[in-house]
KOLKE-890913 format. One record per residue (C-alpha): residue in one letter; x, y, z; residue number from 1. Coordinates in nm, 3 decimals. Example, Ala and Ser with C-alpha at 12.3 -4.5 7.8 and 13.67 -1.06 7.14 Angstrom:
# residues 2
PT  r        X        Y        Z    k
PT  A    1.230   -0.450    0.780    1
PT  S    1.367   -0.106    0.714    2
***
This chain:
# residues 414
PT  r        X        Y        Z    k
PT  X    5.352   15.590   11.873    1
PT  X    5.103   15.312   11.829    2
PT  X    4.818   15.325   11.583    3
PT  X    4.459   15.276   11.696    4
PT  X    4.230   15.049   11.499    5
PT  X    3.882   14.912   11.542    6
PT  X    3.894   14.601   11.765    7
PT  X    3.700   14.391   11.521    8
PT  X    3.917   14.463   11.220    9
PT  X    4.252   14.358   11.081   10
PT  X    4.458   14.657   10.986   11
PT  X    4.821   14.701   10.902   12
PT  X    5.047   14.994   10.978   13
PT  X    5.071   15.284   10.740   14
PT  X    5.409   15.335   10.569   15
PT  X    5.667   15.492   10.798   16
PT  X    5.457   15.438   11.111   17
PT  X    5.617   15.245   11.397   18
PT  X    5.377   15.005   11.561   19
PT  X    5.492   14.835   11.882   20
PT  X    5.483   14.461   11.922   21
PT  X    5.282   14.303   12.199   22
PT  X    5.523   14.227   12.482   23
PT  X    5.489   13.996   12.778   24
PT  X    5.367   14.202   13.070   25
PT  X    5.215   14.468   12.843   26
PT  X    4.850   14.573   12.843   27
PT  X    4.750   14.366   12.537   28
PT  X    4.948   14.052   12.614   29
PT  X    4.703   13.888   12.853   30
PT  X    4.385   13.939   12.643   31
PT  X    4.573   13.829   12.331   32
PT  X    4.696   13.506   12.486   33
PT  X    4.362   13.438   12.658   34
PT  X    4.172   13.486   12.331   35
PT  X    4.407   13.254   12.141   36
PT  X    4.390   13.008   12.428   37
PT  X    4.010   13.005   12.401   38
PT  X    4.028   12.967   12.024   39
PT  X    4.268   12.674   12.055   40
PT  X    4.057   12.523   12.334   41
PT  X    3.741   12.541   12.123   42
PT  X    3.905   12.400   11.810   43
PT  X    4.078   12.105   11.970   44
PT  X    3.792   12.018   12.202   45
PT  X    3.570   11.984   11.894   46
PT  X    3.832   11.792   11.702   47
PT  X    3.908   11.529   11.965   48
PT  X    3.581   11.497   12.158   49
PT  X    3.492   11.197   11.941   50
PT  X    3.802   10.998   12.036   51
PT  X    3.666   10.847   12.362   52
PT  X    3.341   10.766   12.177   53
PT  X    3.508   10.543   11.916   54
PT  X    3.414   10.208   12.079   55
PT  X    3.056   10.330   12.137   56
PT  X    3.025   10.446   11.776   57
PT  X    3.166   10.110   11.659   58
PT  X    2.884    9.934   11.844   59
PT  X    2.611   10.185   11.754   60
PT  X    2.677   10.164   11.379   61
PT  X    2.814    9.809   11.361   62
PT  X    3.154    9.902   11.214   63
PT  X    3.513    9.797   11.286   64
PT  X    3.770   10.014   11.473   65
PT  X    3.953   10.128   11.158   66
PT  X    3.627   10.245   10.998   67
PT  X    3.513   10.413   11.319   68
PT  X    3.839   10.609   11.340   69
PT  X    3.727   10.791   11.024   70
PT  X    3.506   11.013   11.243   71
PT  X    3.832   11.169   11.361   72
PT  X    4.042   11.109   11.051   73
PT  X    3.802   11.284   10.810   74
PT  X    3.812   11.591   11.032   75
PT  X    4.189   11.600   11.052   76
PT  X    4.217   11.517   10.682   77
PT  X    3.987   11.800   10.574   78
PT  X    4.155   12.028   10.825   79
PT  X    4.482   11.950   10.649   80
PT  X    4.330   12.026   10.307   81
PT  X    4.175   12.347   10.440   82
PT  X    4.511   12.465   10.571   83
PT  X    4.639   12.488   10.214   84
PT  X    4.371   12.753   10.154   85
PT  X    4.315   12.937   10.482   86
PT  X    4.673   13.049   10.535   87
PT  X    4.707   13.215   10.195   88
PT  X    4.351   13.356   10.219   89
PT  X    4.432   13.508   10.558   90
PT  X    4.746   13.660   10.403   91
PT  X    4.504   13.853   10.182   92
PT  X    4.193   13.923   10.395   93
PT  X    4.327   13.933   10.751   94
PT  X    4.385   13.707   11.049   95
PT  X    4.105   13.786   11.293   96
PT  X    3.821   13.764   11.038   97
PT  X    3.937   13.422   10.927   98
PT  X    3.974   13.284   11.278   99
PT  X    3.637   13.418   11.398  100
PT  X    3.444   13.269   11.106  101
PT  X    3.624   12.939   11.152  102
PT  X    3.526   12.903   11.517  103
PT  X    3.160   12.989   11.459  104
PT  X    3.129   12.748   11.164  105
PT  X    3.299   12.455   11.339  106
PT  X    3.074   12.494   11.643  107
PT  X    2.756   12.502   11.434  108
PT  X    2.860   12.199   11.227  109
PT  X    2.938   11.997   11.540  110
PT  X    2.591   12.068   11.676  111
PT  X    2.449   11.964   11.338  112
PT  X    2.645   11.636   11.341  113
PT  X    2.470   11.536   11.663  114
PT  X    2.137   11.526   11.475  115
PT  X    2.254   11.318   11.177  116
PT  X    2.101   10.968   11.163  117
PT  X    2.334   10.798   10.914  118
PT  X    2.705   10.729   10.954  119
PT  X    2.785   10.882   10.615  120
PT  X    2.606   11.204   10.708  121
PT  X    2.796   11.224   11.036  122
PT  X    3.124   11.186   10.846  123
PT  X    3.022   11.466   10.607  124
PT  X    2.948   11.701   10.897  125
PT  X    3.274   11.610   11.068  126
PT  X    3.462   11.668   10.743  127
PT  X    3.307   12.015   10.704  128
PT  X    3.383   12.093   11.068  129
PT  X    3.746   11.995   11.010  130
PT  X    3.759   12.221   10.706  131
PT  X    3.627   12.509   10.918  132
PT  X    3.880   12.446   11.196  133
PT  X    4.158   12.514   10.947  134
PT  X    4.064   12.881   10.963  135
PT  X    4.201   12.910   11.316  136
PT  X    4.475   12.647   11.311  137
PT  X    4.638   12.786   10.998  138
PT  X    4.625   13.148   11.108  139
PT  X    4.690   13.165   11.484  140
PT  X    5.060   13.084   11.448  141
PT  X    5.100   13.357   11.184  142
PT  X    4.914   13.605   11.407  143
PT  X    5.148   13.528   11.698  144
PT  X    5.462   13.560   11.487  145
PT  X    5.342   13.896   11.353  146
PT  X    5.208   14.056   11.669  147
PT  X    5.422   13.925   11.958  148
PT  X    5.767   14.070   12.019  149
PT  X    6.033   13.827   11.885  150
PT  X    6.185   13.791   12.233  151
PT  X    5.865   13.629   12.358  152
PT  X    5.768   13.414   12.058  153
PT  X    5.887   13.087   12.210  154
PT  X    5.700   13.115   12.538  155
PT  X    5.392   13.268   12.368  156
PT  X    5.377   12.989   12.112  157
PT  X    5.413   12.746   12.399  158
PT  X    5.114   12.903   12.578  159
PT  X    4.908   12.877   12.259  160
PT  X    5.008   12.513   12.215  161
PT  X    4.911   12.468   12.580  162
PT  X    4.563   12.584   12.480  163
PT  X    4.567   12.312   12.215  164
PT  X    4.655   12.059   12.484  165
PT  X    4.386   12.176   12.725  166
PT  X    4.130   12.176   12.445  167
PT  X    4.223   11.825   12.338  168
PT  X    4.225   11.708   12.698  169
PT  X    3.894   11.875   12.783  170
PT  X    3.725   11.746   12.469  171
PT  X    3.826   11.391   12.553  172
PT  X    3.761   11.429   12.925  173
PT  X    3.417   11.593   12.902  174
PT  X    3.290   11.363   12.629  175
PT  X    3.446   11.054   12.788  176
PT  X    3.267   11.117   13.116  177
PT  X    2.938   11.240   12.965  178
PT  X    2.897   10.948   12.728  179
PT  X    2.880   10.711   13.025  180
PT  X    2.568   10.892   13.147  181
PT  X    2.394   11.041   12.843  182
PT  X    2.357   10.951   12.476  183
PT  X    2.655   11.025   12.255  184
PT  X    2.439   11.265   12.050  185
PT  X    2.371   11.477   12.359  186
PT  X    2.742   11.471   12.436  187
PT  X    2.838   11.590   12.087  188
PT  X    2.578   11.869   12.086  189
PT  X    2.698   11.987   12.427  190
PT  X    3.055   12.014   12.299  191
PT  X    2.933   12.226   12.009  192
PT  X    2.746   12.463   12.242  193
PT  X    3.048   12.503   12.472  194
PT  X    3.266   12.586   12.172  195
PT  X    3.013   12.837   12.041  196
PT  X    3.033   13.028   12.370  197
PT  X    3.413   13.031   12.366  198
PT  X    3.409   13.148   12.002  199
PT  X    3.205   13.455   12.099  200
PT  X    3.450   13.532   12.381  201
PT  X    3.740   13.497   12.137  202
PT  X    3.590   13.752   11.900  203
PT  X    3.542   14.007   12.177  204
PT  X    3.888   13.971   12.331  205
PT  X    4.140   13.932   12.047  206
PT  X    4.310   14.261   11.950  207
PT  X    4.308   14.356   11.583  208
PT  X    4.623   14.288   11.381  209
PT  X    4.873   14.573   11.386  210
PT  X    5.158   14.429   11.182  211
PT  X    4.954   14.243   10.923  212
PT  X    5.053   14.331   10.566  213
PT  X    4.804   14.199   10.309  214
PT  X    4.936   14.008   10.011  215
PT  X    4.739   13.993    9.690  216
PT  X    4.578   13.651    9.652  217
PT  X    4.706   13.524    9.321  218
PT  X    4.844   13.203    9.179  219
PT  X    5.178   13.371    9.112  220
PT  X    5.213   13.482    9.474  221
PT  X    5.108   13.142    9.607  222
PT  X    5.351   12.952    9.385  223
PT  X    5.631   13.200    9.455  224
PT  X    5.588   13.172    9.832  225
PT  X    5.561   12.793    9.805  226
PT  X    5.893   12.778    9.621  227
PT  X    6.050   13.014    9.873  228
PT  X    5.950   12.794   10.166  229
PT  X    6.068   12.473   10.004  230
PT  X    6.405   12.627    9.908  231
PT  X    6.471   12.698   10.274  232
PT  X    6.721   12.463   10.437  233
PT  X    6.496   12.387   10.734  234
PT  X    6.129   12.439   10.656  235
PT  X    6.069   12.123   10.447  236
PT  X    6.222   11.911   10.724  237
PT  X    6.004   12.082   10.984  238
PT  X    5.700   12.005   10.769  239
PT  X    5.804   11.638   10.766  240
PT  X    5.851   11.644   11.143  241
PT  X    5.496   11.772   11.182  242
PT  X    5.365   11.470   10.987  243
PT  X    5.566   11.218   11.186  244
PT  X    5.508   11.361   11.533  245
PT  X    5.135   11.415   11.501  246
PT  X    5.088   11.084   11.323  247
PT  X    5.251   10.901   11.613  248
PT  X    5.059   11.100   11.877  249
PT  X    4.711   11.045   11.734  250
PT  X    4.780   10.678   11.662  251
PT  X    4.874   10.617   12.023  252
PT  X    4.561   10.780   12.165  253
PT  X    4.329   10.627   11.902  254
PT  X    4.418   10.266   11.979  255
PT  X    4.530   10.257   12.339  256
PT  X    4.160   10.311   12.417  257
PT  X    4.079    9.971   12.265  258
PT  X    4.358    9.806   12.464  259
PT  X    4.233    9.945   12.796  260
PT  X    3.873    9.844   12.726  261
PT  X    3.978    9.481   12.679  262
PT  X    4.090    9.220   12.932  263
PT  X    4.253    9.237   13.176  264
PT  X    4.176    9.608   13.225  265
PT  X    3.808    9.650   13.131  266
PT  X    3.815   10.028   13.186  267
PT  X    3.483   10.215   13.171  268
PT  X    3.426   10.504   12.930  269
PT  X    3.448   10.745   13.225  270
PT  X    3.792   10.617   13.321  271
PT  X    3.900   10.630   12.954  272
PT  X    3.792   10.996   12.945  273
PT  X    3.979   11.068   13.268  274
PT  X    4.300   10.941   13.109  275
PT  X    4.306   11.271   12.924  276
PT  X    4.460   11.424   13.235  277
PT  X    4.794   11.314   13.089  278
PT  X    4.755   11.622   12.869  279
PT  X    4.843   11.829   13.174  280
PT  X    5.205   11.731   13.116  281
PT  X    5.179   11.871   12.763  282
PT  X    5.027   12.196   12.888  283
PT  X    5.334   12.247   13.104  284
PT  X    5.593   12.117   12.859  285
PT  X    5.478   12.331   12.565  286
PT  X    5.538   12.664   12.745  287
PT  X    5.847   12.538   12.929  288
PT  X    6.008   12.397   12.615  289
PT  X    5.930   12.717   12.421  290
PT  X    6.113   12.923   12.683  291
PT  X    6.400   12.673   12.687  292
PT  X    6.431   12.700   12.308  293
PT  X    6.437   13.082   12.333  294
PT  X    6.734   13.056   12.571  295
PT  X    6.935   12.765   12.428  296
PT  X    6.829   12.758   12.063  297
PT  X    6.580   12.532   11.889  298
PT  X    6.834   12.312   11.707  299
PT  X    6.998   12.214   12.036  300
PT  X    6.687   12.101   12.224  301
PT  X    6.429   11.990   11.966  302
PT  X    6.553   11.636   11.902  303
PT  X    6.577   11.560   12.277  304
PT  X    6.199   11.561   12.311  305
PT  X    6.160   11.301   12.036  306
PT  X    6.378   11.073   12.249  307
PT  X    6.142   11.147   12.539  308
PT  X    5.847   11.034   12.324  309
PT  X    6.024   10.706   12.242  310
PT  X    6.088   10.645   12.612  311
PT  X    5.720   10.701   12.690  312
PT  X    5.614   10.467   12.410  313
PT  X    5.839   10.192   12.546  314
PT  X    5.665   10.212   12.885  315
PT  X    5.322   10.158   12.727  316
PT  X    5.435    9.807   12.626  317
PT  X    5.438    9.705   12.991  318
PT  X    5.138    9.531   13.148  319
PT  X    5.094    9.721   13.479  320
PT  X    4.846   10.006   13.445  321
PT  X    5.075   10.242   13.637  322
PT  X    5.352   10.197   13.379  323
PT  X    5.111   10.239   13.087  324
PT  X    4.984   10.567   13.233  325
PT  X    5.339   10.684   13.306  326
PT  X    5.428   10.607   12.945  327
PT  X    5.131   10.807   12.816  328
PT  X    5.229   11.097   13.042  329
PT  X    5.592   11.101   12.925  330
PT  X    5.492   11.057   12.560  331
PT  X    5.251   11.351   12.584  332
PT  X    5.514   11.567   12.757  333
PT  X    5.763   11.505   12.477  334
PT  X    5.510   11.554   12.197  335
PT  X    5.384   11.895   12.304  336
PT  X    5.736   12.015   12.379  337
PT  X    5.855   11.913   12.032  338
PT  X    5.546   12.059   11.862  339
PT  X    5.584   12.389   12.049  340
PT  X    5.947   12.424   11.942  341
PT  X    5.880   12.328   11.580  342
PT  X    5.584   12.570   11.555  343
PT  X    5.792   12.865   11.670  344
PT  X    6.080   12.758   11.446  345
PT  X    5.860   12.766   11.135  346
PT  X    5.752   13.124   11.205  347
PT  X    6.111   13.226   11.268  348
PT  X    6.247   13.080   10.946  349
PT  X    5.962   13.202   10.723  350
PT  X    6.054   13.560   10.637  351
PT  X    5.760   13.607   10.398  352
PT  X    5.405   13.468   10.362  353
PT  X    5.405   13.341   10.719  354
PT  X    5.040   13.242   10.693  355
PT  X    5.125   13.004   10.411  356
PT  X    5.430   12.868   10.596  357
PT  X    5.218   12.799   10.906  358
PT  X    4.956   12.635   10.686  359
PT  X    5.210   12.406   10.521  360
PT  X    5.342   12.300   10.861  361
PT  X    4.994   12.230   10.991  362
PT  X    4.887   12.065   10.665  363
PT  X    5.163   11.811   10.723  364
PT  X    5.066   11.789   11.091  365
PT  X    4.704   11.697   11.027  366
PT  X    4.783   11.485   10.724  367
PT  X    4.994   11.276   10.960  368
PT  X    4.703   11.259   11.202  369
PT  X    4.461   11.149   10.932  370
PT  X    4.678   10.896   10.750  371
PT  X    4.872   10.746   11.039  372
PT  X    4.569   10.754   11.271  373
PT  X    4.371   10.539   11.028  374
PT  X    4.664   10.318   10.920  375
PT  X    4.722   10.233   11.284  376
PT  X    4.400   10.031   11.268  377
PT  X    4.566    9.787   11.031  378
PT  X    4.852    9.737   11.277  379
PT  X    4.598    9.687   11.558  380
PT  X    4.428    9.415   11.355  381
PT  X    4.762    9.248   11.282  382
PT  X    4.929    9.262   11.621  383
PT  X    4.718    9.439   11.879  384
PT  X    4.893    9.702   12.086  385
PT  X    5.239    9.559   12.010  386
PT  X    5.172    9.609   11.639  387
PT  X    5.054    9.966   11.692  388
PT  X    5.356   10.044   11.911  389
PT  X    5.593    9.912   11.644  390
PT  X    5.429   10.140   11.387  391
PT  X    5.460   10.443   11.618  392
PT  X    5.823   10.357   11.694  393
PT  X    5.905   10.353   11.323  394
PT  X    5.754   10.700   11.282  395
PT  X    5.950   10.834   11.580  396
PT  X    6.285   10.686   11.474  397
PT  X    6.245   10.862   11.140  398
PT  X    6.149   11.182   11.325  399
PT  X    6.462   11.152   11.537  400
PT  X    6.684   11.119   11.230  401
PT  X    6.526   11.433   11.084  402
PT  X    6.566   11.609   11.419  403
PT  X    6.938   11.529   11.424  404
PT  X    6.966   11.674   11.074  405
PT  X    6.790   11.991   11.187  406
PT  X    7.038   12.016   11.474  407
PT  X    7.301   12.124   11.222  408
PT  X    7.096   12.429   11.122  409
PT  X    7.105   12.774   11.272  410
PT  X    6.773   12.894   11.412  411
PT  X    6.757   13.176   11.157  412
PT  X    6.699   13.124   10.782  413
PT  X    7.000   13.149   10.558  414
***
């Protein structure tokens, strides 16, 4: 018999009480997935809405592409730092409280950034917004692994990752189109308001935790769980994969914008924003790949999607626009499929302190975004798009080698 709790709280089961998991097709499944979808949408729309604006910000503040990319990199960097804290904190205070506060704070800080007059102040606001976003990113995966029936984790994680993709796509698409018609400050404030509305919907819809078991927040517990995760045969390699995959993905989308704005393409900002439709392939691939991994096993299929990313990258080296767009589409398909599988794999292998395990995975993920996304600027300066592509290829070859190593693992922890 299931326990009833207040919808705004996080509560765990009492000893000896059986609490059912949320199952696909059940009453709570749809509102749960819709709420997490909205949370992911809000977070990633805020995070990536600045990407199509990079050339405009370069001109507005008189700075080079590598320096301009900091408006994204400081957010992802602080998000990564925040993940080291939010996961363990949520292990102590609860999942829904942490995620709700994160969404409200990130929305408010984005609106505030639109009113900042100096580049340094904008970077500070973006850094604080990234820190706030960690409260959802580091907790949603743990919530899913705790509340969804294990038989449906793969497809459910894929749907959540699909929300990430739609958020990232919508943030780029809306801002890319708007900034051609209104000032970039108006665009940024609008994104913050949209995210504030979705944050309120998230808070109303998400069911309270039913399987959450609080862990005392202490240095001993944190260190003990950290050691446990890094003694696992697979988790450290999955953390490395997160760094490599996200680093390659963000680098591609950061700098291909500059290529398409130059001769012979001369794309407008609106067209650059519309390129975000390639994310539709990731929305599909994340859920599809999660279901495929549930059926065939994660070790057997994970590495294949890294090969798909390499194939997509190779196509972007061609000159015809159609081949470049096809390459971006294939690259995006492979990335979200691989990320979906790895995300579910982390939750499956982490038998304790899942919030911290999710945070460590995502810390590596956004650290890759921040470091590789900025370092790509040096390769752009050295060799244009060919230089950037060589850098991404190096990251993906290393990711493939790690993926082949992970293939030898069982899906379950030893």
